[in-house]
N, C-alpha and C positions, 0 to 999 in steps of 0.2 A: 422503477428499476434501481437496484442497489449496485454499488461499486464493489468489485472484488479486489481488496487491497493486495492480496497475494499475486493475482494476475498482473496488476499494474506494476508491481515490483519485479515480476518475472521469477518468482520463487514458488516451489511446491507448497500447496496448502497443508497446514497442520503438521508438517514434518520439518519445517525449516528451523534451523537453529537461530539464536539471537545474532550470531556472527554472520550467518548467511543473509539475514534481513538487513543488518547494518551495511554489509558490503554492497548489496543491491541498492539500498537507499543512497549510499555515497556515490555509486556509479551514475545513477539517475540524476542526483543532485548536481554532480559535476557537469553532466551534459546539459541540463536545463537551467543552470544558473544564469541569471541575466548577464553577467560579465563574460560568459563563455561565448556568447554571440551565435549560438547554434540555431536559435529560433527567435522570433520577434519578441520584443520586451513584454508585450501583453501575454503571449502564450507562456513565456518563461515565468512570469509572475504567477499565473494561474497554476502551472505545473508545480512550482515550488511550494505554493500554498497546499496543494493536494498532497505532495510528497511529505511535507512536514506533518500534516494531519495523519497520514498513513503511518509514518515512522513513530509519531507520538503514541499511536494506538498499539502498534505491534511491538514496541520496545518495552512497554510496561506489561509485566506478566498478568496482572489482574485485568487490565483493559483488553489485552489480547485474548484472554480466556472468555471474556464477555463477547467480544467480536466473533470468536470462533463458534461460540454457542449460538449466536444470532445467525451465522452462516448455515450452521447445521439445521436450525429450525426452519429457515427459508427453504433449504434443500428438501427437507422432509415435507413441508407444506406443498411445494411444487410437485413433488413426486406423487402426492395423494390426489391430485386433480386429474 
């Protein structure tokens, strides 16, 4: 099962602007940052790694285009089954 980066950030798929993605990332990063103390250090570390991967993918237009294409391909494959 693959991870939906848009759902994890809480933004709409395919129509989110770079600014919306950045704001959602920053909000999540503030909440899950280890120094914030909202969750255990282990969970905070995992979530921050995941958030950084998501943001690195979605902030880069080329990487985002590839990710969106892979989402669309998975959606099309699952609809054909």
